Steps between C-alpha positions, in 0.01 A plus 500: 500500500744253343780655708309458825410138423861414416620673819248298703627174353857613550435575866346160561825340388724743686311472827527121475874531427569743784277358772390149399810339648409620851291186545802286414757608758615139531643508147856618434533868420681438170206287383234760578714767333520287184126429501426867563708596197311247288171653615631853439590429137136484382436812710738694279327362190184683612652803672731615223231506228257665742740787555608517137142516370374714786767768467352780299152443635656537847820664617767284662400638842137411433596149388699451819210629709254264329740214557539580870124519559455167322785357709327601823169348392661175386717486813200547731317212336813282494578573863152404618429208265842337464704604803193495728603830658231744609476849358521724802325835509828692509619324182182606323534859622859509376401352163221757469748780566723364224200478270434867578828576326335384178297822502811715486666291228196500271370853573546739207670803654 
């Protein structure tokens, strides 16, 4: 559970770093790159321990899968709430198909 919580926090920072600048297209690119790097630094402070502590309980592939599902959830919320972009039905279908991959990663074969 600690791993998932840390990955959620990590993804909040990373989504802000990667996409937050889209509302500030009037600012110089070098400035938004610098600010994005400053936002990404705390992201690593959560992501690295999450993976370090989670490895063993989860495989590396499972950790990556968890992280990607969290990324999609955080991105959907960020896109709607911050960027004011609608979630279209085809986006949701595509995200659900990606989430279906979770079954194959976590299934004990």
